[in-house]
N, C-alpha and C positions, 0 to 999 in steps of 0.2 A: 421442829425448830423453824422450818420454812413451810409456808403453804404454797403448793404448786398447783396452778390452775391453767386450764386452756385459756389462751389469750386471743381475742379477736383483733388486736392491734389498734383498737380505737382510742385507748387511753393515752394521755400525754406522757405519763412516766415510761410506758413501754416504748412509745415513739422516740422519746429522748434517748433512751438506752440503745435503741436500734441505730439512731443517728450517730451516737458515740461509737458503737461497734463498727459501722461503715467507715467513719472517719479514721478510726484506728487501723482498720485493714488497709485503707489507702495510704496512710502515713508510713506503714511498716512493710509494704509490698512494692515490688517493682511495677511500673506501668504495665497494664494488661494482665496482671497476675492476681487480681482480686476477683474471687468467685462468690463473695458474700451476696446473699439475696437482699434486695431492697424491699421496701414495703409492698410493692406490687408482686414481687416474686414470692414473698412470704404469705400472701393472701391467695395464692393459687390453690385449687382444690386438692392437690396431692400433698400439700404441706399443712402440718399442724404445728402451732407454736404454743409453748407453755412459758409462763413467767413464774418466778419464785418470789414470794413476798415475805417480809418480816414485818408484821403489823401493817401499817399503811405504806411502807417503803418497798419499792421494787428492789430485789436483790440480784436478779439475773433473768436471762432468757435463754431458750434453746428450742430447737425445732427438729422435726422429723419429716423428711421428704420421701415419699414412696416412689420408687423407681420403676415399679411395674414388673419386675422380674424376680420377686421374692426378696429383694434387697431394699433396705432403707438407707437414707443418707442423713447423718447428723449435720445440722446446719445452725448457723447463727448462735453459737454458744458464746455468751458474754456475761461476765459477772460485773455488777455495778461497782465502781471504784470504792464506795463506802463499805462494801461487803467482801472484799478480797480476803482470801485465806481463811474463810469461815465455813467451807464445805458447800457453798452454793452450787458450784459447777458439778461437784460429785453428786449432789442430790438431783440436779436436773438430768445429768447423764443416766443415773439409775432409773429415773422416771421414764426417760426416752427408751432405754433398753427394755423396761417393763412393758411399755406400750408396743414396741416392736415385737416382743414375744407374744403378747396378747393378740396381735394381728397375724401371727403365724409366719413372720418373716424369718428367712434362713440366715440373713447376714445384715450387719450394719457396716456402713463404710463412711469414710469422710476424707475430704481433701483439706490440707492445711499448708501453711508456709514453713519456711526454714529460717532459723535464726533465733537469737536470744529471746525476743518478745513472744515467740511461739512455744518455748520450752516448758513453761508451766502447764499449758494445755496438753502438750505431747506427753508429759509425765503422767498426767491424769488418765489419758487414754490408754497408755501402756500399762499403768497399774491395773486398769480394768480389763486388760486382756487384748486390746487392739494391737495388731501387728502390722508392720509395713508390708505393702503388697502392690499388686498391679493397678494400673490406671483403670478407671471405671467411668461410667456415665457420661461419656463424651468429653471428658477433660483431656487436655493436652499435657504431656510430660514436659517439664522444664527443670532447670537446675534449682528453681526456687520451691516448687511444690512437692508434696509427698502425699501418699495415699495410705490410709490405714483401714483395717478390716477387723471385724469381730464376728466369728461364727456363732450363731445363736442356736444351731442344732447340728448334730454330727451327721 
């Protein structure tokens, strides 16, 4: 249904969706609580970004950041507004999990916010087996953020 491909972030559709993602994170998070990566952060060597396409239209983005300790972090998950509730995020998440497994990672983690705007994403992560857990990767605990983890091997 969607073509998922590694994205070098040079295309305008991807850049527009990334800008929408960052604007949404800032609009729905308290000051100092946005940990979304900008373009420079997503082009770091330890980060791989994928985009999902339906024909010529970008449907979503997602990224995997390697933390260097056998853990990967899910970053920048965003579905384009024209493709909401069509399985884009689930397809991207499955792709990221598959890549993490192929790289031999033991765990995937993520940091996200609290509140109604974050509930659809949280429901997706929990359906896939992510559970709330400890802070990781240098994040600071606050009343706004939460940390989820998925064990990839026993």
